[in-house]
Structure formats: structure tokens, C-alpha cells
N, C-alpha and C positions, 0 to 999 in steps of 0.2 A: 608611602614609598615602597617599604618592605612588604606591606600587606598586598600590594599589586604585583610585586615580584613573585611572592609565594603563590599567588592565585595563577598567574600565567605558567609558572613551573608545573603546578598541579595538572593544568589543562593540557600542556605539552606531554606530560607523562601518561596522562589518563589512568591515573591510579585510583582515584576515589572521587566521590562527589566533594566538590569543593565549594566553599562559600566564599564569593568574591566581595560581596558588600551585603547590606541589608537587603533581604529578598532576592538575592540573585544566586543561582546555583547552576552547577554543571552536572550532567548526568548522561547517560548512553547505555550502549550495548555493543558488544562484539561477539561474534560467533564464526567458527571455523569447523569444517567437517571435511571427511574423506568421502568422495562419491565414486560409485561405479556405473558406467553407462554401458548398457547392453548394445548399442549399436555403434557403427563408426561414423555416423552423420553427426556433426556438430558436437563432437566428442567431449563429454563432461567428466570423464575419469580423472581423478587427481584430488589434491587438496582445494577446497573452495571456500571462499568467505561469504557471509551474509546469506545463510541458508534458510534460517527460520523467518528472518526479515532483514532488510538492508542494515548493515553495521552504521551506527550514528554516534555523533556527540551532540548534545542538546544544551544550549545555554539560555536560561529563562530568568525573568526578573519581573516583580510586581512592586507597586506602591499603593498603600492605602490612601485615597483621595478624601475620605470622609463621606459621610452620608450614604453608605452602601456602595459608593464608587470605587473602582479599582483600575489603575493604569498597569499595562503589562507590555512585555516585548518577548518575542521568541525567535531564536536563531539556531536552526537545525542543519547540521552538515552530515551528509553520509560519508563513509570512510571507504575508499575504493581499494581494490586489490593492491594498488602501488602505494597505498597509505596516504594518498592525497585526499583533501576534503572536496566535497561537492555540494553546493548549497542546495537546501530542499525548502527551508522555510526562513524567512527574515521579514518579520512585521512586528508593528506596534499596534496596541488595542487599548480599548476603554469599555468597561462593563458595569453593569448596575446590579448583577445578580439575577436579573431577568432578562435583560437584552444586552447584548456584547456586539462590538464592532472590530475588525481588524482591517489594517492597510498594509499592503506590500505582498511579498511572495507567501502564498498559503497553499495548504493541501486541498486538492479538489473536492468540492462538496459531493459530487456524484459518487466518486471513489469511497468517501467516507460514509456515505448512505449504504454502499454494499458492505463495507467492512463491519457495519453494525450487525451483519448477519453471517459472519465468517468466524468459526471458532479459531482459526489461525491468527486472527488479527491482522490479515494481510500478509501471512507468511508466503515466502517465495515458493515453497513446495506445497502443492495441493491447496492453493489459495483460490477463493471466489473471484479475486480480481485478475487473475491470469488472462481470461478471455478479454477482459476490458483493455488490458495493455497490449496483449497479443494483435487485436484487431484495430488498435488505434482509436477506440471509441471515445476517449477523453484522456487529458494528460494527468499525471499523477500530482504536479504542483503547477501553479499559475503565478506569474508575475504581474505586477501592476494591477493588483486586484482589490476590491472591497469585499469582505466577507461579513455577513451579519447573522447572528443566531439569537434565538428567543426560546423562551418556555412559557406557554400560555395555557393555563389550565391542564398541565400534564402533557401537552402537545409540544414536542421538541421541534423546532423549525430552524432551517439554515439556508442561506442563500449566498452564492458568490457571483459576482460580475467583474469581468475584466475591463478596467478602465482606460487602457492604452494599449496600442500594438507593440510588439516587440519587433526589432528590426530582423530577427530571423527566428527559425525554430530553435530552441535551445536544449541541446542535449547536455549532460553533465560535463563530459570530458571529450577530447577530441581522440584519445586513445580507444581503439576499437574494443579492446578488453575491458574497458571500464565504462562503456556506455550503459545507461540505465534506461530500459524500455519505458515510454510514455512520459518523460520528464521533460515537459515543455511549457513554455508559456502559451497564451492563447491570443486570438484576435480580439480587438476592441468590441465590446458589446456581447460577446460569448458569455453565457450564464449557466448556472446549474442551481437546482433546488432539492432540498430533502426535508421529509417530515417522518416523525416516529411517534408511537404512543403505546401504552399497555391497555389492553382490553381483556378484563377477566383472567390475568395472568399470562396472557399471550402478547408478546411484543410484534407490532405491526409497523411496517415503514415502507417508504418508497422514495426514489430519486428520479430526477429528470434533468438532462443537460442538452445544450444546443451548442454546436460547434459550426461556425458559418464558413470556415475556409480550411482547406487541407494544409498540412505542414510536413515538410520533408524533413527526415532525420538527419542530424548532423554527425551521427555516429554509426558504425557498421552493425552494431547490436541493438540499437534502439528502433522500435517500430514507428514508422511514419504515422501521423495522425491525419484522419481524413474527416471532411465535414459531414454533418448528419445530426439527428436527434436521437437520444438514447434514454431508454426507461427502465427502471429496476423496481421490482416489488419483492418484499421479504416478510417472513414470519418466523418467530422464535418462540420456544417453549421449553419446559422441564418436564421430564418423564422420570420421576424418581431423581436419581443422581445425573441422568443423561440429559445434556443440553443439545438440542436439536434445531437446526435451522433449514428452511426451504427458501429457494430463491428463483425468481424468473427475470430474465433480462432480456431486452430487445436492443441490441447495439447498432449504432449508426454505420454508415456506408464503409466498406473496407476498400483499401487502396487496390486490391487485386481484381475483385469482381463488382465492385460498385453496387452493393446491395446489402440489406440488413442481415444480422445474424442472431438467431434466437438461442439463448442459454437457459436451460433449467437444471437445477441441481439441488442437492442436499449435503448437509455437512453436520458433524456432531462431535461432542467430547464426553468422555466418561472417565471419572477418577476411580480407579480400582484399589487406590490407597491414598494416604496423605501425600506420598511423594511421586506416584505414577499416575499419568493421565494418558489415556488413548484418544487419538483423534482419526477422523476419516471424512472424506469427502468424494462426491461423485456429480460429475457435470456432463451433460450432453449438449453438444452444440449442433445447430441446424441452420442452413442458410447458404446464399450464394448462387450464382448461375450454375445450374446442373448440380446442385448440392455441392459445391466446391468447399465450403466451410464446415461440413459434416465432420464431426469427431467426438471423442470422448476422453475425459480426464478422471482418473481414479487415484486416490491418494490414502494411504494408511500410515499412521505414525504413533509414536510414543514418546513421552517426556519423563524425565526423571529429575526431581528437584533435590539436588545435592544440598541446597540451602535456599534462602529467599532470593539469592542473587545469582546462583549458579545452576544451570540446567543441562543435563545430558539429553541427547535426542537421537532418535533412529527414524528415518522416513523412506517409504516406498511410493513411488510415482509411475504410473503407467498411462501413456498417452497413445491415441490411435487416430487415423485419418488426418484431418486438419489441425487437430488440437496440438498444442506446444507446451512443453514443460518449462516453467519459469524458475530460474534459480539464480537469484542475485542479479548480477549484470549480464548474465547469459540467458538468451532464449534458445532452447534447444528443439528444433523442430523434428517432425517426423513427416516423410514424403506421404502423400495420399495412399491409403490402402496399407500402410506399414505400421508396426507397433514399436514402442520405445519404452524401456524399462530402466528407471534410475534408482539406486538406492544408496543411502548416505547415513554416516554416523558421525556425531560431532558433539561440541560443547559450546554452550552460550554463557556469557557472564554479563549481568547488568550492574552498572555502578551510579 
């Protein structure tokens, strides 16, 4: 009883990684930054949370079943600006070391396939996933899903299929300021596939998804999802200390112009010292009726590792045309033909 009380207290205070029982841990990350927005449209100036990536608390557990088999569970909750928890993952799984299976609420396979070629790891500023969420090509998380992964001769494979309809499109919160773009369950039968492998020191990969129905947003800031098929191809390699990625994406129909959007981009990371790493990315959007989705996203950033757990960061992002800046729970749009500049400085802590 005392052990349980101590564990719950540690979780509530988010003070450190806590061991609740054999194989069960609590971890997460929190970041805040001060941002300056150059325009008056969807003003982002002020203190903002979840800038490098959404703030979250993760509870995981596993059990050795013998003969190379392992059972596990994963419960991830994003931390909103109001301090409330919003569920991202809630699943149970079994794996053999070669093949694994999860049931429940999982992270979208198409999104993960793109993240494999994004030096920000899905960071909200300058991330390769920005256009995916902006145009509603696929959700970030899916409920009622079966997700299977395997490693066959160095080929990493994953597939997700949604096994049951949800009663509605699920945004994380009803409060407009806490809506998270692309956070929805999907329709029964929707699926996504991904594959990656190394060839001569070059990582190659791709992802494909099918969304059969559109889904309206339940929040003012979350983007409505639209039906369509999406494809992503990526390549990653090292040039000395520089990690460089190239991406090509053809995203499904958009809610406004009912057509595909093509995105080509590059991103990279370069450590200039043990503590300091520079990051950058450039993405060119094209598509829509009369080129309505054309735009560009440019991002430059730097991270300073105070320790293994604490990181200081500064980031500059510029968007133009139809491109939008993604920052935590806020999507900052720029009207066609205008530019938008955002700079922020902050601190992130993992535990």
C-alpha cells in the first residue's frame, strides 16, 4: 500500500522517473519557451508550452514471458497548457523480438514513417510532419487499432489497421487553446504501412496510408482530416558529422481544395561540440486548385545540452504562401502571399 501511495505521489509531482513495480516506469518531458511572432495573424507572441515536441507523461511496463516473448503496455498522455492530460497512446502488446503486436490507441504508422527522416523527431517547430497535420492527411494517433511490426533480414516493417469506428472525430480537448492538430481516431478499415532498411550506409524508407472518410475537428485549432491516400519516401545518410535527410510526400485530399499536395524537403543536424547541435529544414509545398496549397517552410535552430536531461534551445521558423507554422497546440497560418516569422528561446527537461 505504501509503495502504491509513493508511486502515485511521484507521478502527480512529475519529479523524476518513478518505479511503480517490476518493469513499470514513469518518464516524460516538459518544455516552455518565449516566442515572438512577426505578424498579427494568429499571434503566437508570449510564453508557450510544448515547442520542441508536445509535453507528455509516459507510463510503460513489460513482463518477460519466457522463450523470447515479452508482454508490455504503454500509456502516453500529452500535457496541455492548462495542465490537463490528453491521451495519446493506451495499448497492450506482445512481442517475440522479431515480430510484435499492439492493440489499442497507437501512434499512426504513416507519421512514424516520416519521423524516421526528421532530425527534429517530430518537433513542432520546423518538423517534417507539419504539412501532414496541416492538411489533415492522417491522424497522429488512432484508437481501436491493431499495429504489427517486424524485422525481416534487416527490413523493418510496420502496419496499422483500425478495427472499429469511433463515434466521432476525437480531438484531445474541447478548449480551443488546447486542441492538438491531427489527433483523431479513424474509420474502420483505414490502414497505414511503412518500411525501412539500410543500403550501403544509406537509410531508405517509405510509408503509405489510406483514409476512407473525412472527419471534422472537435476543436478550433485542430485540422479536420480528409479522405485520401498518402505516400512518403525518405533517404538518410551521414556526411562526416552531418546527418542529412531528404523527403518526398504526396498527401491526400485537403478539406479546402479537394486535391493532393506534394511536399519535397530536406533537413539536417550538425553537432558543433559535445553540447551544441545545429538543426535546419526546408520544405516546399505544391498543389491544390490554382496552386492554392503552394508554400514554403524554413527552420533553423540550435540546442544546448546542459545535461543528459536538460536542453536549452532557440529556433527560427519562416513560412510563406499556404504553409503554416506548427507550435504545440497552435497552428499559426499565413494568408496566401504573405510571410510569417517566429523565433523562440526556451528550456526542455526530460525525466
